[in-house]
Backbone as JSON Lines, residues from 0, in Angstrom:
{"i":0,"aa":"X","n":[12.3,-16.67,-1.0],"ca":[10.91,-16.29,-1.17],"c":[10.72,-14.83,-0.76]}
{"i":1,"aa":"X","n":[9.96,-14.12,-1.54],"ca":[9.66,-12.74,-1.21],"c":[8.68,-12.71,-0.05]}
{"i":2,"aa":"X","n":[9.01,-11.95,0.97],"ca":[8.09,-11.86,2.11],"c":[6.94,-10.91,1.78]}
{"i":3,"aa":"X","n":[7.23,-9.82,1.09],"ca":[6.18,-8.88,0.68],"c":[5.78,-9.22,-0.74]}
{"i":4,"aa":"X","n":[4.5,-9.56,-0.91],"ca":[4.0,-10.01,-2.2],"c":[3.5,-8.87,-3.07]}
{"i":5,"aa":"X","n":[2.89,-7.86,-2.45],"ca":[2.29,-6.78,-3.23],"c":[2.46,-5.44,-2.51]}
{"i":6,"aa":"X","n":[2.53,-4.39,-3.31],"ca":[2.56,-3.01,-2.83],"c":[1.41,-2.27,-3.51]}
{"i":7,"aa":"X","n":[0.67,-1.47,-2.76],"ca":[-0.46,-0.7,-3.3],"c":[-0.45,0.71,-2.7]}
{"i":8,"aa":"X","n":[-0.85,1.68,-3.5],"ca":[-1.12,3.04,-3.01],"c":[-2.43,3.46,-3.66]}
{"i":9,"aa":"X","n":[-3.41,3.83,-2.83],"ca":[-4.67,4.33,-3.37],"c":[-5.06,5.6,-2.62]}
{"i":10,"aa":"X","n":[-5.91,6.38,-3.25],"ca":[-6.38,7.58,-2.55],"c":[-7.66,7.23,-1.79]}
{"i":11,"aa":"X","n":[-8.19,8.19,-1.06],"ca":[-9.35,7.95,-0.21],"c":[-10.6,7.56,-1.0]}
{"i":12,"aa":"X","n":[-10.61,7.87,-2.31],"ca":[-11.74,7.5,-3.16],"c":[-11.59,6.11,-3.76]}
{"i":13,"aa":"X","n":[-10.47,5.45,-3.51],"ca":[-10.25,4.11,-4.01],"c":[-9.5,4.01,-5.32]}
{"i":14,"aa":"X","n":[-9.08,5.14,-5.89],"ca":[-8.31,5.11,-7.14],"c":[-6.91,4.56,-6.83]}
{"i":15,"aa":"X","n":[-6.49,3.56,-7.58],"ca":[-5.17,2.98,-7.41],"c":[-4.16,3.89,-8.12]}
{"i":16,"aa":"X","n":[-3.25,4.47,-7.35],"ca":[-2.23,5.35,-7.91],"c":[-0.96,4.58,-8.25]}
{"i":17,"aa":"X","n":[-0.71,3.5,-7.53],"ca":[0.49,2.7,-7.77],"c":[0.2,1.28,-7.3]}
{"i":18,"aa":"X","n":[0.75,0.32,-8.05],"ca":[0.66,-1.06,-7.6],"c":[1.84,-1.84,-8.13]}
{"i":19,"aa":"X","n":[2.3,-2.73,-7.33],"ca":[3.31,-3.72,-7.74],"c":[2.73,-5.05,-7.29]}
{"i":20,"aa":"X","n":[2.14,-5.75,-8.25],"ca":[1.39,-6.96,-7.94],"c":[1.38,-7.88,-9.15]}
{"i":21,"aa":"X","n":[1.11,-9.12,-8.9],"ca":[0.95,-10.08,-9.99],"c":[-0.49,-10.13,-10.47]}
{"i":22,"aa":"X","n":[-1.4,-9.42,-9.8],"ca":[-2.81,-9.4,-10.21],"c":[-2.91,-8.74,-11.59]}
{"i":23,"aa":"X","n":[-3.41,-9.47,-12.55],"ca":[-3.48,-8.92,-13.9],"c":[-4.91,-8.57,-14.31]}
{"i":24,"aa":"X","n":[-5.88,-8.97,-13.53],"ca":[-7.27,-8.69,-13.84],"c":[-7.6,-7.27,-13.4]}
{"i":25,"aa":"X","n":[-7.94,-6.4,-14.35],"ca":[-8.22,-4.99,-14.04],"c":[-9.37,-4.83,-13.06]}
{"i":26,"aa":"X","n":[-10.36,-5.72,-13.13],"ca":[-11.49,-5.64,-12.19],"c":[-11.02,-5.88,-10.77]}
{"i":27,"aa":"X","n":[-10.14,-6.85,-10.58],"ca":[-9.6,-7.11,-9.24],"c":[-8.87,-5.89,-8.73]}
{"i":28,"aa":"X","n":[-8.08,-5.27,-9.59],"ca":[-7.34,-4.07,-9.2],"c":[-8.3,-2.97,-8.79]}
{"i":29,"aa":"X","n":[-9.32,-2.73,-9.59],"ca":[-10.3,-1.68,-9.29],"c":[-11.04,-1.99,-7.98]}
{"i":30,"aa":"X","n":[-11.47,-3.23,-7.82],"ca":[-12.18,-3.6,-6.6],"c":[-11.3,-3.51,-5.38]}
{"i":31,"aa":"X","n":[-10.03,-3.82,-5.53],"ca":[-9.12,-3.75,-4.39],"c":[-9.06,-2.34,-3.84]}
{"i":32,"aa":"X","n":[-8.88,-1.36,-4.71],"ca":[-8.81,0.02,-4.26],"c":[-10.11,0.46,-3.59]}
{"i":33,"aa":"X","n":[-11.22,0.1,-4.18],"ca":[-12.52,0.46,-3.59],"c":[-12.72,-0.22,-2.25]}
{"i":34,"aa":"X","n":[-12.32,-1.49,-2.16],"ca":[-12.47,-2.22,-0.9],"c":[-11.6,-1.61,0.19]}
{"i":35,"aa":"X","n":[-10.36,-1.27,-0.13],"ca":[-9.46,-0.68,0.88],"c":[-10.01,0.66,1.36]}
{"i":36,"aa":"X","n":[-10.5,1.46,0.43],"ca":[-11.08,2.75,0.78],"c":[-12.33,2.58,1.64]}
{"i":37,"aa":"X","n":[-13.21,1.66,1.25],"ca":[-14.44,1.42,2.01],"c":[-14.13,0.87,3.4]}
{"i":38,"aa":"X","n":[-13.18,-0.04,3.49],"ca":[-12.79,-0.6,4.78],"c":[-12.25,0.49,5.69]}
{"i":39,"aa":"X","n":[-11.41,1.36,5.15],"ca":[-10.87,2.46,5.94],"c":[-11.98,3.41,6.39]}
{"i":40,"aa":"X","n":[-12.9,3.73,5.5],"ca":[-14.02,4.62,5.86],"c":[-14.89,4.0,6.94]}
{"i":41,"aa":"X","n":[-15.17,2.72,6.82],"ca":[-15.98,2.02,7.82],"c":[-15.32,2.06,9.19]}
{"i":42,"aa":"X","n":[-14.04,1.75,9.24],"ca":[-13.3,1.75,10.52],"c":[-13.3,3.16,11.11]}
{"i":43,"aa":"X","n":[-13.08,4.16,10.28],"ca":[-13.04,5.54,10.75],"c":[-14.41,5.98,11.28]}
{"i":44,"aa":"X","n":[-15.48,5.62,10.55],"ca":[-16.84,5.97,10.98],"c":[-17.23,5.29,12.29]}
{"i":45,"aa":"X","n":[-16.67,4.15,12.56],"ca":[-16.95,3.44,13.81],"c":[-16.29,4.13,15.0]}
{"i":46,"aa":"X","n":[-15.45,5.11,14.7],"ca":[-14.81,5.87,15.77],"c":[-13.6,5.19,16.38]}
{"i":47,"aa":"X","n":[-13.09,4.18,15.71],"ca":[-11.92,3.51,16.22],"c":[-10.67,4.03,15.49]}
{"i":48,"aa":"X","n":[-9.53,3.6,15.96],"ca":[-8.29,4.0,15.31],"c":[-8.24,3.43,13.91]}
{"i":49,"aa":"X","n":[-7.43,4.01,13.08],"ca":[-7.31,3.55,11.7],"c":[-6.75,2.14,11.66]}
{"i":50,"aa":"X","n":[-7.15,1.43,10.65],"ca":[-6.74,0.06,10.45],"c":[-5.25,0.0,10.11]}
{"i":51,"aa":"X","n":[-4.5,-0.83,10.83],"ca":[-3.09,-1.02,10.55],"c":[-2.79,-2.41,10.02]}
{"i":52,"aa":"X","n":[-3.7,-3.35,10.28],"ca":[-3.48,-4.74,9.91],"c":[-4.82,-5.4,9.63]}
{"i":53,"aa":"X","n":[-4.9,-6.16,8.55],"ca":[-6.11,-6.89,8.21],"c":[-5.68,-8.29,7.77]}
{"i":54,"aa":"X","n":[-6.26,-9.32,8.38],"ca":[-5.88,-10.7,8.08],"c":[-7.01,-11.44,7.37]}
{"i":55,"aa":"X","n":[-6.64,-12.18,6.35],"ca":[-7.54,-13.11,5.69],"c":[-7.02,-14.51,6.01]}
{"i":56,"aa":"X","n":[-7.7,-15.55,5.58],"ca":[-7.18,-16.9,5.88],"c":[-5.78,-17.15,5.34]}
{"i":57,"aa":"X","n":[-5.38,-16.48,4.25],"ca":[-4.08,-16.75,3.64],"c":[-3.08,-15.6,3.71]}
{"i":58,"aa":"X","n":[-3.57,-14.37,3.88],"ca":[-2.7,-13.21,3.75],"c":[-2.88,-12.22,4.91]}
{"i":59,"aa":"X","n":[-1.87,-11.37,5.05],"ca":[-1.94,-10.24,5.97],"c":[-1.72,-8.97,5.15]}
{"i":60,"aa":"X","n":[-2.59,-7.99,5.35],"ca":[-2.45,-6.68,4.71],"c":[-2.06,-5.67,5.78]}
{"i":61,"aa":"X","n":[-1.0,-4.92,5.53],"ca":[-0.53,-3.88,6.44],"c":[-0.89,-2.53,5.83]}
{"i":62,"aa":"X","n":[-1.34,-1.6,6.67],"ca":[-1.79,-0.3,6.21],"c":[-0.98,0.82,6.85]}
{"i":63,"aa":"X","n":[-0.81,1.88,6.09],"ca":[-0.28,3.13,6.62],"c":[-0.94,4.25,5.81]}
{"i":64,"aa":"X","n":[-0.91,5.45,6.33],"ca":[-1.67,6.56,5.75],"c":[-0.8,7.8,5.68]}
{"i":65,"aa":"X","n":[-1.17,8.7,4.78],"ca":[-0.47,9.98,4.68],"c":[-1.37,11.0,3.99]}
{"i":66,"aa":"X","n":[-1.27,12.24,4.44],"ca":[-2.01,13.31,3.78],"c":[-1.12,14.54,3.57]}
{"i":67,"aa":"X","n":[0.19,14.34,3.56],"ca":[1.1,15.47,3.46],"c":[1.26,16.03,2.05]}
{"i":68,"aa":"X","n":[0.77,15.35,1.04],"ca":[0.96,15.79,-0.35],"c":[-0.36,16.18,-1.0]}
{"i":69,"aa":"X","n":[-1.22,16.82,-0.27],"ca":[-2.47,17.39,-0.75],"c":[-3.65,16.43,-0.75]}
{"i":70,"aa":"X","n":[-3.41,15.12,-0.73],"ca":[-4.53,14.19,-0.73],"c":[-4.28,13.07,0.26]}
{"i":71,"aa":"X","n":[-5.36,12.48,0.74],"ca":[-5.28,11.35,1.66],"c":[-4.9,10.1,0.89]}
{"i":72,"aa":"X","n":[-3.83,9.45,1.32],"ca":[-3.36,8.24,0.66],"c":[-3.38,7.07,1.62]}
{"i":73,"aa":"X","n":[-3.65,5.9,1.07],"ca":[-3.62,4.65,1.83],"c":[-2.52,3.79,1.21]}
{"i":74,"aa":"X","n":[-1.56,3.39,2.02],"ca":[-0.46,2.53,1.58],"c":[-0.72,1.13,2.13]}
{"i":75,"aa":"X","n":[-0.57,0.13,1.27],"ca":[-0.87,-1.25,1.67],"c":[0.22,-2.18,1.14]}
{"i":76,"aa":"X","n":[0.65,-3.1,1.99],"ca":[1.47,-4.21,1.51],"c":[0.77,-5.51,1.91]}
{"i":77,"aa":"X","n":[1.04,-6.54,1.13],"ca":[0.42,-7.86,1.35],"c":[1.53,-8.88,1.57]}
{"i":78,"aa":"X","n":[1.38,-9.7,2.6],"ca":[2.32,-10.79,2.87],"c":[1.54,-12.08,3.07]}
{"i":79,"aa":"X","n":[2.25,-13.18,3.06],"ca":[1.64,-14.46,3.4],"c":[1.29,-14.43,4.88]}
{"i":80,"aa":"X","n":[0.24,-15.11,5.25],"ca":[-0.19,-15.11,6.64],"c":[0.85,-15.74,7.55]}
{"i":81,"aa":"X","n":[1.6,-16.69,7.06],"ca":[2.59,-17.36,7.91],"c":[3.85,-16.54,8.13]}
{"i":82,"aa":"X","n":[3.89,-15.31,7.62],"ca":[5.05,-14.47,7.84],"c":[5.27,-14.24,9.33]}
{"i":83,"aa":"X","n":[6.48,-14.43,9.76],"ca":[6.82,-14.26,11.17],"c":[7.42,-12.88,11.44]}
{"i":84,"aa":"X","n":[7.35,-12.0,10.48],"ca":[8.07,-10.74,10.56],"c":[7.12,-9.54,10.57]}
{"i":85,"aa":"X","n":[6.08,-9.6,11.38],"ca":[5.06,-8.54,11.35],"c":[5.64,-7.16,11.64]}
{"i":86,"aa":"X","n":[6.45,-7.04,12.66],"ca":[7.01,-5.73,12.99],"c":[7.93,-5.24,11.87]}
{"i":87,"aa":"X","n":[8.73,-6.13,11.32],"ca":[9.62,-5.76,10.22],"c":[8.82,-5.36,9.0]}
{"i":88,"aa":"X","n":[7.74,-6.09,8.72],"ca":[6.9,-5.75,7.57],"c":[6.25,-4.38,7.74]}
{"i":89,"aa":"X","n":[5.82,-4.05,8.94],"ca":[5.24,-2.73,9.19],"c":[6.3,-1.65,8.97]}
{"i":90,"aa":"X","n":[7.52,-1.91,9.39],"ca":[8.61,-0.95,9.18],"c":[8.91,-0.8,7.69]}
{"i":91,"aa":"X","n":[8.89,-1.91,6.96],"ca":[9.12,-1.84,5.51],"c":[8.03,-1.04,4.81]}
{"i":92,"aa":"X","n":[6.8,-1.15,5.28],"ca":[5.71,-0.37,4.71],"c":[5.98,1.13,4.91]}
{"i":93,"aa":"X","n":[6.41,1.5,6.08],"ca":[6.71,2.91,6.36],"c":[7.87,3.39,5.48]}
{"i":94,"aa":"X","n":[8.87,2.55,5.29],"ca":[10.0,2.91,4.42],"c":[9.54,3.04,2.97]}
{"i":95,"aa":"X","n":[8.67,2.12,2.53],"ca":[8.13,2.21,1.18],"c":[7.33,3.51,1.01]}
{"i":96,"aa":"X","n":[6.5,3.83,1.99],"ca":[5.7,5.06,1.94],"c":[6.63,6.27,1.81]}
{"i":97,"aa":"X","n":[7.68,6.31,2.6],"ca":[8.62,7.43,2.56],"c":[9.27,7.54,1.18]}
{"i":98,"aa":"X","n":[9.73,6.42,0.64],"ca":[10.38,6.43,-0.68],"c":[9.38,6.86,-1.76]}
{"i":99,"aa":"X","n":[8.14,6.37,-1.69],"ca":[7.12,6.73,-2.67],"c":[6.83,8.23,-2.61]}
{"i":100,"aa":"X","n":[6.67,8.76,-1.41],"ca":[6.35,10.19,-1.27],"c":[7.52,11.06,-1.72]}
{"i":101,"aa":"X","n":[8.74,10.66,-1.41],"ca":[9.9,11.44,-1.86],"c":[9.93,11.53,-3.38]}
{"i":102,"aa":"X","n":[9.56,10.46,-4.03],"ca":[9.6,10.41,-5.49],"c":[8.38,11.07,-6.15]}
{"i":103,"aa":"X","n":[7.25,11.09,-5.46],"ca":[5.98,11.48,-6.11],"c":[5.21,12.62,-5.47]}
{"i":104,"aa":"X","n":[5.7,13.21,-4.41],"ca":[4.9,14.21,-3.68],"c":[4.53,15.4,-4.57]}
{"i":105,"aa":"X","n":[5.47,15.9,-5.35],"ca":[5.16,17.04,-6.21],"c":[4.09,16.66,-7.24]}
{"i":106,"aa":"X","n":[4.18,15.46,-7.78],"ca":[3.16,14.99,-8.73],"c":[1.79,14.89,-8.04]}
{"i":107,"aa":"X","n":[1.78,14.46,-6.79],"ca":[0.52,14.35,-6.04],"c":[-0.1,15.72,-5.82]}
{"i":108,"aa":"X","n":[0.74,16.7,-5.52],"ca":[0.23,18.06,-5.27],"c":[-0.41,18.66,-6.51]}
{"i":109,"aa":"X","n":[0.08,18.29,-7.68],"ca":[-0.41,18.83,-8.95],"c":[-1.24,17.81,-9.72]}
{"i":110,"aa":"X","n":[-1.75,16.81,-9.06],"ca":[-2.4,15.69,-9.73],"c":[-3.63,16.12,-10.5]}
{"i":111,"aa":"X","n":[-3.71,15.64,-11.75],"ca":[-4.84,15.97,-12.62],"c":[-5.73,14.76,-12.9]}
{"i":112,"aa":"X","n":[-5.55,13.7,-12.14],"ca":[-6.37,12.5,-12.31],"c":[-5.7,11.39,-13.1]}
{"i":113,"aa":"X","n":[-4.56,11.67,-13.69],"ca":[-3.83,10.67,-14.47],"c":[-3.09,9.73,-13.51]}
{"i":114,"aa":"X","n":[-3.39,8.44,-13.56],"ca":[-2.82,7.53,-12.57],"c":[-1.53,6.85,-13.0]}
{"i":115,"aa":"X","n":[-1.16,6.94,-14.27],"ca":[0.04,6.24,-14.71],"c":[1.32,7.06,-14.55]}
{"i":116,"aa":"X","n":[1.26,8.18,-13.85],"ca":[2.45,9.01,-13.69],"c":[3.21,8.7,-12.41]}
{"i":117,"aa":"X","n":[2.63,7.91,-11.52],"ca":[3.28,7.63,-10.25],"c":[4.11,6.38,-10.36]}
{"i":118,"aa":"X","n":[5.2,6.39,-9.63],"ca":[6.06,5.22,-9.71],"c":[6.98,5.1,-8.52]}
{"i":119,"aa":"X","n":[7.6,3.97,-8.49],"ca":[8.63,3.67,-7.52],"c":[9.46,2.6,-8.22]}
{"i":120,"aa":"X","n":[10.71,2.88,-8.47],"ca":[11.5,1.99,-9.31],"c":[11.58,0.58,-8.75]}
{"i":121,"aa":"X","n":[11.81,-0.36,-9.66],"ca":[11.95,-1.75,-9.24],"c":[13.1,-1.92,-8.26]}
{"i":122,"aa":"X","n":[14.13,-1.09,-8.42],"ca":[15.26,-1.15,-7.49],"c":[14.82,-0.79,-6.07]}
{"i":123,"aa":"X","n":[14.0,0.26,-5.94],"ca":[13.5,0.66,-4.62],"c":[12.57,-0.42,-4.08]}
{"i":124,"aa":"X","n":[11.65,-0.92,-4.9],"ca":[10.74,-1.97,-4.47],"c":[11.53,-3.18,-4.01]}
{"i":125,"aa":"X","n":[12.57,-3.55,-4.74],"ca":[13.38,-4.71,-4.39],"c":[13.99,-4.63,-3.01]}
{"i":126,"aa":"X","n":[14.33,-3.43,-2.55],"ca":[14.91,-3.31,-1.22],"c":[13.91,-3.62,-0.13]}
{"i":127,"aa":"X","n":[12.63,-3.48,-0.42],"ca":[11.59,-3.77,0.56],"c":[11.0,-5.16,0.39]}
{"i":128,"aa":"X","n":[11.16,-5.71,-0.8],"ca":[10.48,-6.96,-1.13],"c":[11.3,-8.19,-0.82]}
{"i":129,"aa":"X","n":[12.58,-8.04,-0.57],"ca":[13.45,-9.19,-0.38],"c":[13.03,-10.06,0.79]}
{"i":130,"aa":"X","n":[13.61,-11.22,0.85],"ca":[13.32,-12.18,1.92],"c":[13.81,-11.6,3.24]}
{"i":131,"aa":"X","n":[12.89,-11.35,4.14],"ca":[13.22,-10.73,5.42],"c":[14.15,-11.61,6.23]}
{"i":132,"aa":"X","n":[14.05,-12.93,6.1],"ca":[14.86,-13.82,6.91],"c":[16.34,-13.71,6.59]}
{"i":133,"aa":"X","n":[16.68,-13.16,5.43],"ca":[18.08,-13.0,5.04],"c":[18.7,-11.75,5.64]}
{"i":134,"aa":"X","n":[17.92,-10.86,6.16],"ca":[18.43,-9.58,6.66],"c":[18.83,-9.67,8.11]}
């Protein structure tokens, strides 16, 4: 079983720059980016530290952030709530962020609003998505 179910990258305005998910409904995708951005803005406005973990009844969302490539980015992974590998999942998110930025930083610096130019190969995603219990 895959421990990490979804990968997301959105900017501070909620635009989804990259996703690896089974969600096929475009409205869900659009709302997800807006929700993540709004949640981050709310937490920041409250004067608390940035959100690193958000739990729903079924899932856990892990967050990381970066602004080294000209724009503020929010990186998110989604796991099942029963995942016992929280620290490992947070580390995998950081590794995914690093791989994504290495592949896309120049594109981010010159971004013209086109969202289908960003990527992270399935091979790279697979290294983070595998069953953590096997490692």
